[in-house]
N, C-alpha and C positions, 0 to 999 in steps of 0.2 A: 505492500499500499505506501502511496507517494504520501510524503508528509506535507502539512500544511504550511510549515517552514521552509521558506525558500531562499537560501543565503543571497541570492542575486537579488531579491526584493529590498534588502538593506538600502541600495545604492538609489531604490525609486523613493524613499523617505520624503522626500522635498515634494513629491507629486500630490502629496496628501491635501496641500493648500491651492491645488488648480482652481475647485469652485469656488472657494473663499480666500481669496489672495490676502485681503485685509487681515483676516483671523491668523493665517499663518505667519504671515509677516509678524505679527505681535506675539505669535509663540516662538518663532526662531529670533528674534532679537531679546526676549526674553533670557529663551535658552542660552543663546552666546553671552549675554551678561553674566548669566549665572556661573558659566564655566571660564570666565576670564580670572585671570588672575587677580587675587584679593589676598585677603586674610589667609586663605588658604591656595597652596601651589596648584598649578594644573594638574601635576601630579597626584597630589592629595585628593584632590577632586574627583580623577579618574577612578582612583582606587575606593573611592565611596560609591561612585557609580555603577563601578563593578559589582561591589555587595549589592546596593540597593538591586540592580539588575537580576543576580541571582534570586534575591527576595520575592519580587514580583514576579518571578520567572519568565523573563523575556529573552528568547535566543536571539533576537536582534540586538538587543542592548548588550548582551554577554558579549557577541563577537566583536559590535563597535569597541567596547570598551574594554575588552581584553586588549585589541590592536593598540587603543590609545594609551593603556598603560604601559604596555612593551616600547610604545614610540615614545613616552616620557619617563624612559627610565626604570619602571617597575621590574623586579623579576617575577618567575612564577612562585617563589616561597612568598614573596610578598601578598601576591594575589591569591595564593592559596590560604594565606591568614584572614584576608577581608574577606573571601567566601565563608569562611569559619566565622567569625564575627557575625556577618549575617544571616547564618544559620543558628547560633547561640540565641541572638536578639528573637529571631521568626521562632525557635521553639520555646525559648522563657515566655512568649508572648502568648503561646497557646496554653501553656503549663499556668500561668497566673491567672488565666481566666478558669482556671480549676477552684478557686477560691470564691467565684459567683457562682459555680455548680454546688460547692458546699454550702454557701449561705442559705441558697434556695432550697437544697434539701434538709438543711435543717429546721427551717421554716415550716417546710410540709410534711415532716417526720413526725410519727406517733408515737 
């Protein structure tokens, strides 16, 4: 079965604004501003983006930010650690909601 994800589609990202160019321009201007050097370096921002890409499970973002990280001087060990940070936060977020489950269970238990 062919996958929905096609790596060549990443290059078509700019086409998403064809029918709404004003909105696309605003998004891409914002996107560019977010990733500009600031308090965080471009390398640090790329590592954060790679971790978030894994947390939201976007294969296009994983491809893009893997390349970006490598181009900005990160290595596979750093990138792997960033992915583990994302996994820990996502796993912890799921687990901490267990407190809500316990609270509800305690309220309705006889």
